[in-house]
C-alpha positions as CSV (number, residue, x, y, z in Angstrom):
1,M,0.0,0.0,0.0
2,A,1.6,3.2,-1.3
3,Q,1.9,6.0,1.1
4,V,2.1,9.6,0.0
5,L,4.6,11.8,2.0
6,E,5.0,15.6,1.8
7,F,8.6,16.7,2.1
8,K,9.1,20.5,2.8
9,L,12.1,22.8,2.3
10,P,14.1,22.2,5.6
11,D,15.9,24.5,7.7
12,L,19.1,25.1,6.0
13,G,20.7,26.8,9.2
14,E,22.6,29.9,10.0
15,G,18.8,31.8,10.1
16,L,18.0,31.2,6.8
17,T,14.4,31.8,6.1
18,E,13.8,31.0,2.5
19,A,15.7,29.6,-0.5
20,E,15.1,29.9,-4.4
21,I,14.8,26.9,-6.5
22,V,17.9,27.0,-9.0
23,R,17.6,23.3,-10.5
24,W,15.6,20.6,-10.2
25,L,17.5,17.1,-9.9
26,V,14.3,14.8,-10.3
27,E,11.0,14.8,-12.1
28,V,7.7,13.7,-11.8
29,G,7.6,9.7,-11.8
30,D,10.9,9.1,-11.0
31,V,12.1,6.7,-8.4
32,V,14.3,8.3,-5.6
33,A,16.6,6.9,-2.6
34,I,16.5,7.9,0.9
35,D,19.0,11.1,1.2
36,Q,19.1,11.4,-2.6
37,P,19.3,15.0,-3.8
38,V,16.4,16.1,-5.5
39,V,16.8,20.2,-5.9
40,E,19.5,22.6,-6.0
41,V,18.6,25.9,-4.3
42,E,20.3,29.0,-3.7
43,T,20.3,30.7,-0.2
44,A,21.7,34.0,0.7
45,K,25.0,32.3,1.6
46,A,25.4,29.5,-0.9
47,M,24.1,26.8,-3.4
48,V,22.9,23.5,-1.5
49,E,21.7,20.2,-2.7
50,V,18.7,19.3,-0.7
51,P,18.2,15.6,-0.2
52,C,15.0,13.9,0.4
53,P,14.8,11.7,3.5
54,Y,12.2,9.2,1.8
55,G,12.6,6.6,-0.8
56,G,9.8,6.1,-3.5
57,V,8.2,7.6,-6.6
58,V,8.1,11.7,-7.1
59,T,4.3,12.4,-7.5
60,A,4.2,16.0,-7.6
61,R,6.9,19.3,-7.4
62,F,6.2,22.5,-5.9
63,G,7.7,25.4,-7.6
64,E,9.4,26.2,-11.1
65,E,13.0,27.1,-11.3
66,G,13.7,30.5,-10.0
67,T,10.9,30.6,-7.5
68,E,11.4,31.7,-3.9
69,L,10.1,29.3,-1.1
70,P,10.0,30.0,2.5
71,V,11.3,27.3,5.0
72,G,8.5,25.0,5.6
73,A,6.8,25.2,2.2
74,P,6.1,21.9,0.2
75,L,8.9,20.8,-2.1
76,L,7.6,17.8,-3.4
77,T,5.7,14.6,-2.8
78,V,6.9,11.0,-2.8
79,A,4.7,7.9,-2.8
80,V,6.5,5.4,-0.5
81,G,6.2,1.9,-1.3
82,A,4.5,2.6,-4.6
83,Q,7.7,1.4,-6.7
84,E,7.3,-2.3,-5.3
85,G,3.9,-2.8,-6.3
86,L,4.3,-1.4,-10.0
87,D,4.9,-3.3,-13.1
88,L,7.5,-1.9,-15.0
89,S,7.3,-3.7,-18.0
90,G,4.5,-1.5,-19.4
91,A,1.2,-3.9,-18.0
92,S,-1.6,-1.9,-17.0
93,P,-2.0,-1.6,-13.3
94,S,-4.5,-3.8,-11.5
95,S,-7.9,-2.9,-11.4
96,A,-7.9,-3.3,-7.6
97,D,-8.0,-0.2,-5.7
98,T,-5.8,0.5,-3.0
99,S,-5.8,3.1,-0.4
100,A,-2.9,5.9,-0.2
101,S,-2.6,8.0,3.0
102,V,-1.2,11.5,2.7
103,T,1.1,12.5,5.8
104,S,2.9,15.4,6.4
105,A,6.8,15.1,6.4
106,S,7.2,16.8,9.6
107,D,4.6,14.7,11.4
108,T,5.6,11.3,10.4
109,A,8.1,9.1,12.2
110,T,11.4,8.2,10.5
111,E,10.6,4.6,11.2
112,S,7.5,4.5,9.5
113,S,8.3,6.2,6.4
114,G,11.7,4.5,5.7
115,G,13.6,7.6,5.6
116,S,16.6,8.9,7.4
117,G,14.9,12.1,8.5
118,N,17.9,14.0,7.4
119,V,17.9,17.0,5.0
120,L,21.6,18.2,4.5
121,V,24.0,16.9,2.2
122,G,26.9,15.0,4.0
123,Y,24.8,13.5,6.8
124,G,22.5,10.7,7.3
125,T,22.4,6.9,6.9
126,G,24.8,7.1,3.7
127,A,22.4,4.6,1.9
128,P,23.6,3.9,-1.8
129,A,21.8,5.9,-4.5
130,A,19.4,4.1,-6.5
131,R,19.5,3.7,-10.2
132,R,17.1,6.6,-11.4
133,R,14.1,5.1,-12.9
134,R,10.8,6.8,-14.2
135,I,7.5,5.3,-13.6
136,R,4.5,6.7,-15.3
137,P,2.5,8.5,-12.9
138,D,-0.8,7.0,-14.2
139,R,0.7,3.7,-12.9
140,L,0.2,5.0,-9.3
141,D,-2.9,4.1,-7.3
142,R,-4.9,7.0,-7.2
143,T,-7.6,6.2,-4.8
144,V,-7.1,8.3,-1.6
145,V,-8.8,7.2,1.6
146,Q,-11.0,9.9,2.9
147,P,-9.0,12.1,5.1
148,S,-10.1,13.2,8.6
149,A,-11.0,16.6,9.4
150,S,-7.3,17.9,10.3
151,D,-6.0,16.2,7.5
152,A,-8.4,17.7,4.6
153,P,-6.5,20.7,3.9
154,V,-3.0,18.6,3.4
155,A,-4.9,15.9,1.1
156,D,-6.6,18.9,-0.8
157,A,-3.4,20.3,-1.6
158,L,-1.4,16.9,-2.7
159,A,-4.4,15.3,-4.4
160,L,-3.0,12.8,-7.1
161,A,-4.5,13.5,-10.3
162,P,-2.3,12.9,-13.1
163,A,-4.0,12.8,-16.8
164,A,-4.4,9.5,-18.4
165,S,-2.0,11.0,-21.2
166,G,1.0,10.8,-18.8
167,T,1.2,14.2,-18.5
168,A,2.8,15.7,-15.1
169,P,0.3,16.7,-12.4
170,A,-0.5,20.5,-11.9
171,T,1.7,22.2,-9.1
172,A,-0.1,23.7,-6.1
173,A,1.4,27.2,-6.8
174,T,0.8,27.8,-10.4
175,G,-1.4,25.0,-11.8
176,T,0.9,24.6,-14.4
177,A,2.9,21.3,-15.1
178,P,6.2,21.7,-13.1
179,A,9.6,22.3,-15.4
180,A,11.6,19.4,-16.0
181,G,14.9,19.0,-14.0
182,T,17.0,18.3,-17.1
183,G,19.2,20.4,-19.1
184,V,15.9,21.1,-21.7
185,G,13.8,23.6,-20.1
186,V,10.0,23.8,-20.4
187,V,8.2,27.1,-21.0
188,N,4.7,27.6,-19.9
189,G,4.2,23.9,-20.3
190,Q,4.3,24.1,-24.3
191,G,7.3,22.2,-25.0
192,P,11.0,21.8,-24.3
193,V,13.3,24.4,-25.0
194,P,17.0,23.8,-25.7
195,V,18.4,25.6,-22.4
196,V,20.9,24.1,-20.3
197,S,21.7,26.9,-17.6
198,P,18.7,27.8,-15.0
199,L,20.3,31.2,-15.2
200,V,19.3,31.8,-18.7
201,R,15.9,30.9,-18.2
202,R,15.6,33.1,-15.2
203,L,17.1,35.9,-17.2
204,A,14.4,35.3,-19.9
205,R,11.5,35.5,-17.5
206,Q,12.7,38.6,-16.1
207,H,12.7,40.7,-19.3
208,D,9.5,38.7,-20.8
209,I,11.9,36.8,-23.4
210,D,10.0,33.8,-25.1
211,L,12.8,31.3,-25.3
212,R,10.4,29.3,-28.3
213,R,11.1,32.1,-30.4
214,L,15.1,32.1,-30.2
215,T,17.4,30.3,-32.4
216,G,20.3,29.3,-30.2
217,S,24.1,30.1,-31.3
218,G,25.2,27.0,-29.3
219,P,26.0,23.5,-30.5
220,D,22.7,21.7,-31.7
221,G,20.8,24.8,-31.3
222,L,21.4,25.5,-27.6
223,I,20.1,28.6,-26.3
224,L,23.2,30.8,-24.6
225,R,23.0,33.9,-22.4
226,A,24.5,35.9,-25.5
227,D,21.3,34.9,-27.5
228,V,19.2,35.9,-24.5
229,D,21.1,39.4,-24.2
230,C,20.7,40.0,-27.5
231,A,16.8,39.4,-27.6
232,I,16.9,41.8,-24.7
233,R,18.7,44.5,-26.8
234,Q,16.5,44.0,-29.7
235,A,13.4,44.3,-27.5
236,E,14.6,47.5,-26.0
237,E,15.5,48.8,-29.3
238,T,12.0,48.2,-30.6
239,E,10.4,49.7,-27.8
240,V,12.2,52.6,-28.4
241,A,11.2,52.8,-32.0
242,Q,7.5,52.2,-31.4
243,T,7.6,55.3,-28.4
244,R,9.1,57.6,-31.2
245,T,6.6,56.5,-34.0
246,A,3.8,57.0,-31.1
247,R,5.0,60.3,-30.1
248,A,5.7,61.7,-34.0
249,A,2.3,60.3,-34.9
250,A,0.5,62.5,-32.0
251,A,2.6,65.6,-32.6
252,P,1.0,68.3,-35.0
253,T,1.2,68.1,-38.7
254,G,4.2,70.2,-40.0
255,A,5.5,70.6,-36.5
256,L,9.0,68.8,-35.9
257,P,10.4,67.8,-32.5
258,A,13.1,69.9,-31.1
259,A,16.4,68.5,-30.5
260,G,17.1,67.1,-27.4
261,S,13.4,66.9,-26.7
262,P,11.9,63.4,-25.2
263,A,10.2,62.9,-28.6
264,A,13.6,63.5,-30.4
265,S,15.3,60.6,-28.1
266,A,13.6,58.4,-25.6
267,A,15.7,57.0,-23.1
268,P,15.5,53.3,-22.6
269,A,13.5,52.1,-19.4
270,A,16.0,51.6,-16.1
271,E,16.5,47.9,-15.4
272,R,15.6,46.6,-12.0
273,I,17.5,44.0,-10.3
274,P,15.9,42.0,-7.1
275,L,18.0,42.4,-4.1
276,R,18.1,38.6,-2.9
277,G,20.2,35.7,-2.9
278,V,24.1,36.4,-2.3
279,R,23.5,40.2,-3.6
280,G,20.7,40.7,-1.1
281,A,22.6,39.2,1.7
282,V,25.9,41.5,1.0
283,A,23.5,44.4,1.0
284,D,22.1,43.5,4.2
285,K,25.2,42.9,6.0
286,L,27.1,46.1,4.5
287,S,24.2,48.4,5.6
288,R,24.0,46.8,9.0
289,S,27.8,47.1,9.3
290,R,27.6,50.8,8.2
291,T,24.7,51.4,10.6
292,E,25.6,49.9,13.8
293,I,29.5,50.1,13.9
294,P,31.2,53.2,14.4
295,D,34.2,52.4,11.9
296,A,37.6,54.2,11.3
297,T,40.5,53.6,8.7
298,C,44.1,54.0,9.1
299,W,46.8,53.0,6.3
300,V,50.4,52.5,5.5
301,D,52.6,52.0,2.6
302,A,54.9,49.3,3.2
303,D,58.1,47.9,1.3
304,A,57.1,44.3,0.3
305,T,60.3,43.5,-1.5
306,E,61.7,41.1,1.3
307,L,58.6,39.4,1.5
308,M,58.5,38.9,-2.1
309,A,62.0,37.3,-1.8
310,V,61.3,35.1,0.8
311,R,58.1,33.8,-0.8
312,A,60.3,33.2,-4.0
313,A,62.8,31.3,-2.1
314,M,60.2,29.0,-0.1
315,N,58.7,28.4,-3.4
316,A,62.0,27.3,-5.2
317,A,62.8,24.8,-2.4
318,T,63.2,21.3,-3.6
319,G,63.8,18.0,-2.0
320,P,61.7,16.2,0.3
321,S,61.2,19.0,2.9
322,A,59.7,21.2,0.1
323,G,55.9,21.5,0.2
324,P,53.3,23.1,-2.1
325,K,53.7,26.6,-3.2
326,V,52.8,29.2,-0.9
327,S,50.9,32.3,-2.1
328,V,51.1,36.0,-0.9
329,L,47.6,36.2,0.5
330,A,48.8,32.7,2.8
331,L,51.8,34.8,4.1
332,L,49.6,37.9,5.0
333,A,47.2,35.5,6.5
334,R,50.0,34.4,8.8
335,I,51.2,37.7,9.6
336,C,47.3,38.5,10.7
337,T,47.1,35.8,13.0
338,A,50.5,36.8,14.7
339,A,49.3,40.2,14.9
340,L,45.9,39.5,16.5
341,A,47.9,37.5,19.1
342,R,49.7,40.6,20.0
343,F,46.5,42.7,19.8
344,P,43.4,40.3,20.7
345,E,41.1,43.8,20.9
346,L,40.6,43.5,17.2
347,N,39.6,39.9,17.4
348,S,36.6,40.7,19.2
349,T,32.9,41.5,18.6
350,V,30.3,43.7,20.6
351,D,27.2,42.5,22.3
352,T,25.1,45.6,21.9
353,E,22.3,44.3,24.3
354,A,24.6,43.4,27.2
355,R,26.9,46.6,26.4
356,E,30.2,44.1,26.3
357,I,33.0,43.7,24.3
358,V,33.6,39.9,23.8
359,R,37.1,38.9,22.9
360,L,37.1,35.8,21.0
361,P,39.7,32.9,22.2
362,G,40.3,31.6,18.5
363,V,40.9,33.3,15.1
364,H,38.5,32.1,12.3
365,L,40.2,34.1,9.3
366,G,37.5,35.3,6.4
367,F,38.9,36.1,3.3
368,A,36.9,38.0,0.5
369,A,36.5,36.1,-2.8
370,Q,35.0,37.2,-5.6
371,T,32.7,34.7,-7.8
372,E,30.2,34.7,-10.4
373,R,27.4,34.7,-7.8
374,G,29.0,37.8,-6.0
375,L,31.3,38.5,-3.3
376,V,31.5,36.0,-0.6
377,V,33.8,35.5,2.7
378,P,34.8,32.1,3.3
379,V,36.5,31.1,6.4
380,V,39.6,29.3,7.5
381,R,38.7,27.9,11.1
382,D,41.4,28.0,13.5
383,A,43.8,29.8,11.4
384,H,45.7,30.7,15.0
385,T,47.2,26.9,15.1
386,R,47.9,26.8,11.3
387,N,51.2,27.7,9.5
388,A,51.3,29.6,6.1
389,E,51.7,26.1,4.1
390,S,48.4,25.0,6.1
391,I,46.4,28.3,5.5
392,G,47.6,28.5,2.0
393,A,46.0,25.0,1.2
394,E,42.8,25.7,3.0
395,I,42.5,29.2,1.3
396,A,42.9,27.1,-2.2
397,R,40.5,24.5,-1.2
398,L,37.7,26.9,0.0
399,T,38.6,29.3,-3.3
400,E,37.7,26.4,-5.7
401,L,34.6,25.6,-3.6
402,A,33.4,29.2,-4.0
403,R,33.9,29.3,-7.6
404,T,31.7,26.3,-8.2
405,G,29.3,27.5,-5.8
406,K,29.5,24.3,-3.5
407,L,30.4,26.2,-0.5
408,S,28.1,25.5,2.7
409,P,26.4,28.1,4.8
410,A,28.7,27.0,7.7
411,Q,31.8,27.6,5.6
412,L,30.7,31.4,5.0
413,T,30.1,32.1,8.5
414,G,31.6,32.3,12.1
415,G,34.8,34.5,11.1
416,T,36.4,36.7,13.6
417,F,38.8,38.8,11.3
418,T,38.6,39.5,7.7
419,L,41.4,39.8,4.9
420,N,40.5,41.6,2.1
421,N,43.1,41.4,-0.9
422,Y,41.7,43.9,-3.6
423,G,45.0,44.4,-5.1
424,V,43.9,41.7,-7.7
425,F,41.7,44.2,-9.1
426,G,44.3,46.4,-9.9
427,V,43.9,48.8,-7.1
428,D,46.4,50.5,-4.8
429,G,43.8,51.5,-1.7
430,S,40.4,51.3,-0.1
431,T,38.5,51.6,3.2
432,P,36.8,48.5,3.6
433,I,33.5,47.9,5.1
434,I,33.7,45.8,8.4
435,N,32.1,42.5,7.9
436,H,29.5,42.4,10.7
437,P,29.7,41.4,13.7
438,E,33.5,41.3,13.3
439,A,35.7,44.1,14.6
440,A,38.4,44.8,12.0
441,M,39.2,44.1,8.5
442,L,42.8,44.4,6.7
443,G,42.8,45.5,3.3
444,V,45.8,44.7,0.9
445,G,46.3,46.8,-2.2
446,R,48.7,45.7,-5.2
447,I,52.1,45.1,-4.7
448,M,53.8,47.0,-7.8
449,P,57.3,48.8,-8.2
450,K,57.7,52.4,-6.7
451,P,60.4,54.7,-6.1
452,W,61.3,54.3,-2.5
453,V,64.0,55.4,-0.1
454,H,66.0,52.3,0.9
455,Q,69.1,52.4,3.2
456,G,69.2,56.0,2.4
457,E,69.2,55.9,-1.3
458,L,66.2,55.9,-4.0
459,A,65.6,52.9,-5.4
460,V,62.6,51.0,-6.9
461,R,61.1,48.8,-4.4
462,Q,58.0,46.4,-4.3
463,V,55.4,48.8,-2.5
464,V,51.9,47.6,-1.2
465,Q,49.3,49.8,0.7
466,L,47.7,48.2,3.7
467,S,44.4,49.6,5.2
468,L,42.8,48.8,8.5
469,T,39.2,49.3,9.1
470,F,38.3,48.7,13.0
471,D,35.6,49.2,15.2
472,H,36.3,52.1,17.3
473,R,34.2,50.7,20.2
474,V,36.7,47.9,20.9
475,C,39.8,49.9,20.8
476,D,41.5,53.3,20.2
477,G,43.7,54.4,17.3
478,G,46.8,53.4,19.4
479,T,46.1,49.9,19.3
480,A,44.6,49.9,15.7
481,G,48.0,51.7,14.8
482,G,50.1,49.1,16.4
483,F,48.5,46.4,14.6
484,L,48.9,47.6,11.4
485,R,52.3,49.0,12.2
486,Y,53.3,45.2,13.4
487,V,51.9,43.9,10.0
488,A,53.8,46.5,7.9
489,D,57.0,45.4,10.1
490,C,56.5,41.9,9.0
491,V,55.9,42.7,5.4
492,E,59.2,44.8,5.5
493,Q,61.2,42.4,7.4
494,P,60.0,38.8,7.2
495,A,62.2,38.0,10.0
496,V,60.2,39.8,12.7
497,L,57.6,37.1,12.2
498,L,59.9,34.6,13.4
499,R,60.0,35.8,16.9
500,T,56.2,34.5,17.4
501,L,56.5,31.4,15.2
């Protein structure tokens, strides 16, 4: 007897209240195993694959790709036990009707459902993923027992009603067939469109572009983002031309529009970009930082010639003791941990309600990383216990996860101090905004040859500008200046760092 269970969007942690559906990994009729990822969602912190705690046949999906859902909203329904009683060879289903009970996932015990009860990738029973099979929805028993009064709303929302032709059931949110989770999208339920990227489909929806009318420039007619961008520009040009024509027709006969008048040149409509996802999270955090933290910035130029020479010598070392290459960012991160040991005031946070400064025992070093999804700040845990080589390896690992969008929310939170290397963008200086609720951030500009007085003579040296933005509540300028000066001394004379190793 099949039991239909509802799986809701789980609490993904770190105070997240909503997520956007990026890509469905299963379709209606697919057989899923316990803890198998069924949907990829984007939160304000990371891209997350959400596994289903039940094994069975997917009977409905709720929400199309690009839709934002709150935590606790239905994601999909699964018929548990349905796949054992179905004939996969193509025979007609049995004429005998059986009963299926509809049960909310949050109210069903793990043991009775056959699920692990876990909702995040990386946790759970570790059951092997079953080979993906698709079962025609019309082979599921559609007879539902008469629910009790308390279950009536749930039963109405999850009623199984696939058409005899085998089309997918309508979603509760839109009443239309849900989009396929494969690389070929479905637009308004009117047939497949050769689109792989969900971002391309989202961009087309935002600008009301009908993908069925586009001819893709990719392999086998694949529609690329460039094709959608071209269609958007053409639509804007057409709109401007139509506006000019309409205004010219409305003008008095013989009257010519004056140069520079609205009729002569209509400005294109402004583009509106929703502040959500990573961009929205960054906006909220920076606004909160500027509102709550009375920050101040100090900076200094430092001669990094010796630091670059030390790094070159370390990376040129050969033999059994030679390790992986060490980056400049890793050396600067190790210098920061040594500086924070001397000036612990900057490794703290402010409890505004208790009116207390909380000095933190360990250094969890965040570093700014620019990705296609926006600016993210992965965190190197327990950086104060690591050497430059270990920090460098962890930075490289987290950077690769950031580029592929696979950072978990836990890897993006909990930092106590942030290192921001904006020199990679070819700029010398900046006044960084503190990553709330931290107390300080060190900014590093580009390292470039400049005239410098070295040992009493003018010489060309590798110079870098260091900027420290700090919370003036946790310390005064003397402490901040001492921290920055120590960092600059270590950059100019790396031997200074040996005293703390």
